[in-house]
Wavefront OBJ file of the C-alpha trace (Angstrom):
o trace
v 100.920 106.986 202.234
v 101.425 105.459 205.668
v 101.767 101.711 205.669
v 99.765 99.568 208.118
v 101.487 98.453 211.295
v 100.742 94.893 212.381
v 100.999 92.887 215.557
v 102.904 89.739 214.612
v 103.562 86.326 216.224
v 106.838 84.839 215.137
v 107.273 81.076 215.203
v 111.011 80.018 215.231
v 114.233 81.488 216.616
v 116.701 80.480 213.911
v 118.277 82.297 211.013
v 115.114 83.199 209.018
v 113.074 84.046 212.197
v 115.819 86.318 213.428
v 116.438 88.272 210.292
v 112.677 88.658 209.495
v 111.918 89.620 213.079
v 114.622 92.262 213.138
v 113.566 93.736 209.774
v 109.891 93.732 210.708
v 110.592 95.546 213.995
v 112.785 98.009 212.192
v 109.882 98.678 209.800
v 107.660 99.605 212.846
v 105.637 96.363 213.245
v 105.254 94.965 216.656
v 106.506 91.350 217.368
v 104.279 90.484 220.273
v 105.284 86.868 220.753
v 108.221 84.585 219.712
v 107.553 80.817 219.870
v 110.281 78.134 219.828
v 110.277 74.628 221.207
v 113.338 75.793 223.143
v 112.352 78.396 225.719
v 115.995 79.525 225.968
v 116.109 80.205 222.168
v 112.751 82.036 222.215
v 113.870 84.091 225.114
v 116.996 85.247 223.364
v 115.168 86.397 220.173
v 112.137 87.772 222.118
v 114.408 89.962 224.182
v 116.011 91.373 221.061
v 112.590 92.053 219.538
v 110.823 93.269 222.670
v 108.386 90.387 222.583
v 107.092 87.694 224.866
v 108.867 84.302 224.719
v 106.844 81.059 224.435
v 107.643 77.294 224.129
v 104.035 76.167 224.366
v 102.052 76.665 221.135
v 98.753 76.586 223.138
v 99.701 79.810 224.627
v 99.897 81.665 221.317
v 97.796 84.829 221.316
v 94.704 84.822 219.122
v 94.728 88.683 219.010
v 97.660 89.217 216.625
v 97.205 90.227 213.011
v 99.815 88.073 211.264
v 101.422 84.719 212.270
v 104.721 83.907 210.582
v 105.912 80.277 210.620
v 109.739 80.730 210.214
v 110.494 77.114 211.140
v 112.012 74.124 209.418
v 110.030 72.893 206.483
v 109.416 69.566 208.205
v 107.713 71.389 211.071
v 105.407 73.627 209.191
v 102.562 71.145 208.455
v 102.426 69.835 211.958
v 102.479 73.306 213.513
v 99.894 74.629 211.002
v 97.485 71.833 212.002
v 97.627 72.850 215.716
v 97.053 76.543 215.326
v 93.414 76.921 214.316
v 93.489 80.596 213.836
v 90.260 81.040 211.943
v 90.559 84.079 209.674
v 94.009 85.322 210.938
v 96.679 85.594 208.276
v 99.208 82.724 208.669
v 102.388 82.798 206.570
v 105.299 80.392 206.098
v 108.793 81.320 204.863
v 109.646 78.239 202.868
v 111.038 78.199 199.343
v 109.608 74.780 198.380
v 106.529 74.096 200.500
v 103.237 74.870 198.618
v 100.855 77.459 199.764
v 98.296 74.755 200.586
v 100.264 73.426 203.436
v 98.759 76.159 205.665
v 95.123 75.376 204.881
v 94.382 73.790 208.243
v 95.820 76.773 210.150
v 93.455 79.488 208.885
v 91.136 80.504 206.091
v 93.683 83.280 205.353
v 97.161 82.197 204.481
v 100.193 82.948 202.386
v 103.994 82.930 201.881
v 106.720 85.411 202.569
v 110.033 83.897 201.312
v 113.249 85.930 201.454
v 115.611 84.695 198.742
v 118.949 85.048 200.651
v 121.342 82.959 202.683
v 120.546 84.022 206.260
v 122.606 83.887 209.415
v 121.341 85.406 212.684
v 124.836 86.585 213.670
v 125.268 88.881 210.652
v 123.832 92.364 210.053
v 121.623 92.127 206.927
v 120.140 94.905 204.864
v 116.753 93.258 204.137
v 115.796 96.137 201.910
v 118.090 94.628 199.145
v 116.735 91.086 199.561
v 114.218 89.758 197.020
v 111.088 88.621 198.825
v 108.621 86.297 197.062
v 104.998 86.438 198.191
v 101.883 84.424 197.550
v 98.420 84.225 199.253
v 95.211 82.313 198.863
v 93.091 85.337 197.916
v 93.710 88.627 196.100
v 92.911 90.591 199.326
v 95.356 88.493 201.363
v 98.016 88.844 198.634
v 97.767 92.633 198.871
v 98.305 92.456 202.652
v 101.223 90.145 202.351
v 102.817 92.147 199.582
v 102.420 95.178 201.644
v 104.058 93.569 204.581
v 106.957 92.490 202.381
v 107.292 96.007 200.863
v 107.662 97.406 204.340
v 110.984 95.632 204.745
v 112.231 95.162 201.094
v 112.432 97.144 197.904
v 112.321 93.852 195.900
v 109.029 92.131 196.194
v 107.890 89.593 193.640
v 104.482 87.745 193.258
v 105.278 84.118 192.535
v 103.001 81.033 192.647
v 104.040 77.885 194.467
v 105.602 76.228 191.437
v 107.597 79.300 190.484
v 108.828 79.690 194.049
v 109.948 76.032 194.250
v 111.925 76.368 191.035
v 113.576 79.488 192.265
v 114.491 77.789 195.490
v 115.961 74.807 193.562
v 118.051 77.291 191.507
v 119.133 79.038 194.625
v 120.397 75.712 196.035
v 122.630 75.310 193.029
v 123.724 78.953 192.977
v 124.281 79.384 196.691
v 124.408 76.204 198.815
v 126.194 74.005 196.212
v 128.623 76.727 195.239
v 129.519 77.201 198.864
v 130.034 73.452 199.203
v 132.496 73.621 196.276
v 134.362 76.282 198.237
v 134.435 73.911 201.145
v 135.950 71.140 198.913
v 138.454 73.532 197.569
v 139.438 74.665 201.100
v 139.838 70.992 202.052
v 142.187 70.202 199.183
v 144.318 73.251 199.895
v 144.475 72.790 203.681
v 145.496 69.147 203.115
v 148.551 70.478 201.263
v 149.348 73.471 203.530
v 147.976 76.039 201.119
v 145.784 78.987 202.185
v 142.197 79.380 200.829
v 142.878 83.003 200.378
v 144.790 82.172 197.111
v 141.405 81.494 195.526
v 139.599 84.620 196.627
v 140.557 86.770 193.562
v 139.313 84.022 191.261
v 136.040 83.723 193.183
v 135.575 87.502 193.114
v 136.301 87.853 189.340
v 133.815 85.070 188.474
v 131.147 86.807 190.489
v 131.999 90.154 189.011
v 131.349 88.750 185.526
v 127.940 87.606 186.557
v 127.196 90.902 188.259
v 128.126 92.709 185.001
v 125.317 90.900 183.249
v 127.154 87.983 181.554
v 125.264 84.721 181.424
v 127.068 82.049 183.482
v 127.518 79.630 180.665
v 129.165 82.341 178.527
v 131.999 82.866 181.060
v 132.561 79.205 181.930
v 136.350 78.418 181.782
v 138.514 75.536 182.880
v 139.570 72.079 181.401
v 135.933 70.805 180.943
v 134.926 73.955 179.104
v 138.024 73.410 176.775
v 137.502 69.688 176.624
v 141.053 69.251 177.854
v 140.727 65.546 178.550
v 144.372 64.942 179.559
v 144.201 67.610 182.256
v 140.921 66.093 183.573
v 142.572 62.655 183.688
v 145.421 64.096 185.634
v 142.961 65.663 188.126
v 141.069 62.417 188.542
v 144.309 60.610 189.298
v 145.084 63.205 191.923
v 141.671 62.459 193.452
v 142.176 58.712 193.445
v 142.205 58.663 197.226
v 139.051 60.768 197.511
v 136.432 58.788 195.558
v 133.529 61.071 196.457
v 135.382 64.127 195.222
v 136.388 62.277 192.092
v 132.744 61.431 191.483
v 131.778 65.101 191.902
v 134.629 66.230 189.615
v 133.547 63.782 186.924
v 129.839 64.526 186.989
v 130.249 68.250 187.042
v 132.882 68.174 184.217
v 130.606 66.040 182.095
v 127.749 68.453 182.684
v 129.851 71.408 181.782
v 130.827 69.744 178.533
v 127.280 69.014 177.700
v 126.134 72.579 178.349
v 129.048 74.690 177.154
v 127.813 77.109 174.620
l 1 2 3 4 5 6 7 8 9 10 11 12 13 14 15 16 17 18 19 20 21 22 23 24 25 26 27 28 29 30 31 32 33 34 35 36 37 38 39 40 41 42 43 44 45 46 47 48 49 50 51 52 53 54 55 56 57 58 59 60 61 62 63 64 65 66 67 68 69 70 71 72 73 74 75 76 77 78 79 80 81 82 83 84 85 86 87 88 89 90 91 92 93 94 95 96 97 98 99 100 101 102 103 104 105 106 107 108 109 110 111 112 113 114 115 116 117 118 119 120 121 122 123 124 125 126 127 128 129 130 131 132 133 134 135 136 137 138 139 140 141 142 143 144 145 146 147 148 149 150 151 152 153 154 155 156 157 158 159 160 161 162 163 164 165 166 167 168 169 170 171 172 173 174 175 176 177 178 179 180 181 182 183 184 185 186 187 188 189 190 191 192 193 194 195 196 197 198 199 200 201 202 203 204 205 206 207 208 209 210 211 212 213 214 215 216 217 218 219 220 221 222 223 224 225 226 227 228 229 230 231 232 233 234 235 236 237 238 239 240 241 242 243 244 245 246 247 248 249 250 251 252 253 254 255 256 257 258 259 260
């Protein structure tokens, strides 16, 4: 069965807008306009997508089928209030913002949220990325789900609360984990040691999770063993880095409370 092809206006020129735009174009949809407050940014992405670049929201076409707001969460509500698109489908891409934030933009609205860390300078296979969708009516949900299925093999119907919980969990699993890598790199570089020494450990931990083990069941380290003397030694080593000592203490205490 042939999937519908849509004319799409894309708001934003950052990581999410770039990856969604490229995936939608690859799937055969037409990106007709790219809006960004910076005309230079919108031109760069528009050129890549074969679209028209805009920096004035009043110049947005009213003839497209779908309007995707792939902008910062703080900008969605204000932008939605300006659009007044009647019955056109308007989507946001946020993990946390509720569906209702788009009420003023149109009578047809929804969410298309890709659950992945996105960078516009990397090649991404969107087909493997979980995409969470929601819409304000059953008919709109069918359209949004179909759009998502045109670019991904992993599409999930989640309500606003479920999506917000998923986003929060993703912050811990992705953003906070990466920040821990940054802390580790800092400690190593301060002592002339290469970050590469940790890569086998990082890889092995991730492999255990990929194999289906629950994270709590593979937790190791001094907190998991309740090796208090080692933890005291580590805290002394961090005496000159009070913020890091606080992080070490809080995370260790949480591990001990939740160790199965």
